[in-house]
N, C-alpha and C positions, 0 to 999 in steps of 0.2 A: 566614584571610580567609573571609568569607561568600561562598558561591557562588550564582550566579543562572543557572538553567537555562532556555534558550530553544531547545532542540533536541528537542522531543517527537516530531517526525516520525521521528527516528533511532531512539529507543527511549524507553520510559517506566519510571519506578521502579515496582516491584511494590507494589501496595496492601497495607496491613496486613491488611485483611479477607481478601485472597487468600492471604497467607502463613499466616494462621491456619488456614484450611481445609486447607492442604497439609501442615501439620506432622505430623499423625498418620500420613500415608501414607508418610513417610520411615522411620518407626521401628516403629510399632505395627501398621499395616496394610500391610506391605511386600511381601506375597506377589506371586508372578507370576500374572497373570490367567489364564494357560493351565493352571495347576496345578489338580488336582481336589480337593486337600485343603482344609481349612478356611481357611487363610490365603489361598490362591489364590481360593477362592470369594468371600471378602470383597472382594478386589481386583476380581474380575470384576463383582460386584454394583455396586461404586462406579463402575466404567467404564461399565456399562450405564445406570446412573442419570444419569451425566454426558451420555451420548449422547442420552438421552431429553430431558433438560433443554434442551440446545442445540437439539435438533430443535423443541421447543416455542417457544423464543425466536425462531427464524427461520422457523417455520411450515413445517417439512418432516418427512419420515419419518426415524426414527432410522437406518434402513439406508442413508440417503443421506449420512450423515456419516462421513468417513474422517479419523481423527486422524493428524497428521503432526508433524514437528519444526519447522515454521514455514512462513512464506509462500513462500520460495523452493522448498522441496520440494513444497508444494501446487501451485504454478504448474507446476513440472516434471512432476508427475504428471498434471495436467490436460492439458497440451499433448502431451508425449511419449506418455502413456498413450492418449490419444484417437487420435493419428496412427498409432501402432504397431498399434492394434487395427483401425482402419478403413481404413488406407491401400490395402489390396488391392482395395477397392471403387472405386478411382479410377484412371484412366489415368495421371495425374500429379497427386498430391494437392497442394493449396495451402493455406496458412494466411494470414490477414490480421491484421496487428498495426498499431498506431499508432506514429508516430515517437517518442512520448514515454513509451513503456512503461518499466517498471522493468527493470533489467538481467536479472533472472530470466526475463523474457519474451524480451527481445531476444537474449540469449546462447543461449537454447534455440532460438530461431528460426534463428540462425546455424548452430547444430549441425545442425538439420534440413536447412537449405539445402545444407550440405556433403554431405548424404546423400540428395540427390535430391528433396527436397520444395521446392516453389515457395513463396517468401515474398514477399508483397505488403505494402508499407509505405504506410500512410495518412498524408497530410499533415494538419497542424493549422493553424488560423488564428492570427493574432497573439496571441490570448488563450489558445491551447492547446486549443481545442475541435476535435474531428475534423469533417471536412466530410462531411455525410450524403449529399449528391449523389455525391460521389466514392466512398463506400462502396457505394451502389446500383450504380454502374457497374462496380465491381471484383469484386462477387460473381458467381461463375459456376459451371458444373456441376462444376468441380474443387475448389471451396472446401470443405475438410473442416471447418475451424474458424476462428473469429474470436475474437481475444483483445483486449479493450479495457479499460483500467484504469478503475475507477469514479471514483477521485479521485487526482490526481497527487501523488507524494511530494515533488516539488520546488516546484512553483508552486501546488499546491492546487486546480487546475482540476477541476471535477466534470463528467464526461461525461454526455450524454443517454442513459443506458443503456436506458431504456424505449423511446425512439424507435429506437435501434439494434435492439432486440429486435423491434419491429414490422416493420422492414425485413426482418430475417431471417425472421420468420414468414411474411411475404408471399411471399418467394422460395420457402420450403418448400412452401407451399400451391400456388403456381403450378406448381412442378415436381414435386410429389408425392414429396417426399423428406424425410428427417430432418436433412439437412445444409443449411447449415453449422451445426455446434455452436457455442454461444456461451459463452465463458469470460470472467469478469471478475475481476481482481485487486482485491479490496475491502479490502486490509490497512489502508490509510490511512483508509478510510471508516467502519470499524466503530464508532468511538466517536461519530460525528456524524450519520450518515445511516441511512436505512431499509435494512437488509440482508436483507430477505426475498426469496430467489431467485425464487419464483413470481411475486411482485408485480413484480420487476424484469424478469422474462422471460428469465433466464439458465439455462443447463444445468449450468454448472460455476462455482464461486465459491471463491476462496482467501481465507483469513483467517489472522491472525497474532496470537499472544498478547502479544508484547512491545510492540505499538503501543497496547494498551488496558489498561495497568497490570497485565498478567499476567506470568507467568514467561517468560523467553526460551526458545527452542527448543521452542515449542509452537505449534500451529496446526491447521487443518483444511482439507479440501477437501470442499465440497458437490458431490455428483454425482447428477444426476437418476437415479432408480431404474432406468429402462429402458435406460440407456446402459451400455456396457462400457468398461473400460480395461485395457491391458496394464501390469502392475506395472513399476516401475523399480527396486524393491528386492526381492530374492528371499530366501527363507528359510523361516521357520516358518508362513507363511500367515496372520499376524494381520491384523486389520482387514479381514475378509471376503476375504482373499487379495489385497487391493490394496496393502498396506503391511506387509511383514514386519518383525519386530523386536519384542522385548518392549515392551509399551506403557509409556509414561512416565506412570504413574498419578498421582503427585503433580502433575506438570505439567498433565495433562488436568483434574484437579480444580480446580487454580488457574486455568487458562484458562477453564473453564466459569464459575467465579465472576466472573472479570474481565469476561467477555462479558455476563453477567447484569447486573452493576452498570452497565456502560457503556451498555447499552440502556435500563435503567430510569431512568438519570439524564440521558439525552440531551436531553430536552425542557427541562430546567433548565440544563444546562451549555452548550448551544449558544448561547442568548441572552447568557449571561454572557461567553462568549468573543468573540462578535460585537461586543459593546460594547467590549471591550478592543482587539480588532482595529481597529475604526473609530477609536478614540482614538489608538492607536499610529500608524496610517497618517497621520491628520490632523496629528499633532505632528511626525512625521518630515518631511512635505512642507513644513510651516510653518517648521521650525527649521534644516533642512539643505538648502541649495540643490543643484540638479542631482542629484535623485534620481528614479528611474523605478520605478514599481510594475509588476512582471512578473506576467502572468496575468490572468484574468478577475476583475473586482472583484465581480461578482454571483454567478456560478456557481463558487463557491470555498469550500473548507473554512473554517470559522469561526476556525480557529487558525493559519492560514497567512498569512505576509507575506513575499513574495520581492521584494527590491529590488536595483536596480543603482545604486551610488553612483559617479558619474563622477570621474575623475582620481585614483583610488587603486587599489591591488591588494587584492582581497578577502582573500588569505592574510595580508597584513600587518595588515589590520584585525582579522581573527580573532585573531591572536596578541596584539595590543594589548588587545583586549577580554578575552581570557583572563587577562591580567595584572591586569585590574580585577575578576576573579571572574566573568566572563560566559562561559557555554558557548553557542556558536552555530555555525552551519554555513555554509560557502561554497557548498554545493550539496547533492547527495545524499550522505548520510553513508555509504552502502553502498560508495562508491568515492572517499572524500574524500582518500585518499592519492595519487590520480592527478592529474597536472598537465594532463590533457586538459580542454578546456572542456566544460561541461554540455551533453549532447546535447539536453536539454529546452529550454534557452534558445537553442540553435542552431536548433532546430525552429521556434520562434516568431519567428525572424528577427532576433535580437539580434546585432550585430557582436561580434567577439571582445573588443574593448577594453571593451565594456559588460559582457560576461559575466564578465571577470576582476575586476570590481568588484562582483560580486553577493554578496548575503547571503540565506540562508534563515532567517527567524525563525519558530519555531513555539511557540505557547503551549500550556498544558496545565492540568490539574486544579489544580495547585498554584501557578499563576501569579497574582500579585496586581497591583493597580494600582500599588502602591508599587514593585514590581519593574520594571514597565513604565516608570515614571518614571525609575528608575535607568538602565535601558537607553537611553532617549532622551537623557538627560543625558550618558551615557558615549559614545554614538555621536557626538553633536554635538562633544564635546571631542576624541575621537580622529580623526574625519574632518578637523577643522580642522587638527590638528597634522600629519597625513599629507599633506594637500594643500599645506601650506607647503613640504614637502620634495619634492613630486612635480613632474616636468617636464611632465606631461600637462595639456592643457586641451581637453577634448572638448566638442563641441556636442551638446545634446539633440536627439533625432530629432523 
């Protein structure tokens, strides 16, 4: 059976161009970049060139790029590394995060809270946007770091990162301090939005290769050059002593190529996806009754459609669609095995019975209108059959 993939927010297939540039570094140029002999020097040169290329793409200095094994590690290094290095400068250090952050942020925050760090959670409105006035009120002399996701992995909401940065900058200038530091998880944003840290006004930024058609287990942390971090992985002191372990040279080469392609093609790909997104939403609302679109329709990634379909269970819908060759998600794929309701949909005020009928549809580079039409037709068919069996009859809010 032909498969139809609609879960690009979970992961993406590695592009042929990316695989091509990686090939020689698995066999021919396999040396350890820390070795002084010829093979090692070749690998070191490739690593240095990749760092320079990424620095140019996002308009930073090469020494501000730390290669990691993915988004979660980058997030952990940003938050734990900052808190551990600077915490002694505070009576009781605090961090601020939004309610709808990725688990990599929220679980790290829980760990810190158990170890004496204050954690302040920011509310979001019904569209998933943080409340800037609330942020202004909650920043204080003990705020060491603020971590706000650039674009949400479940509902696609894009946060006003530059406005947040201005609030932080005003607080710093008023109090003559370098704190709070500002980190953003930009893993979902990299293929669709401007990710230049200096333009955004962030001090730390996490990226992930598997979201931009690069290899899995690749990523980076941008760290402003005048800041310090305490490592979370110890060993040989690679990556300027911030991330020990032999560098994944093939992965880094592939990640660099994927980032270059995604940013170069962004201006062409975003309008194409927006058109498909608009078409899909319009047809779903027209052809399937009792559907709710979750998240902000304007400040949203161009590939994301998150819906609640009333009177059915999302898991049953997912399995029926899978039988028809459609790969789709009921929420965040990072924890899709959990029966807990989505913390993101809870945060925007959806009742549990609406959450359990939710689907996350994410489009990508290889999504066509023909595939979207097949999804619409299949959804209409499966929803009708499931509703005939369902005892539920919910009212739209």
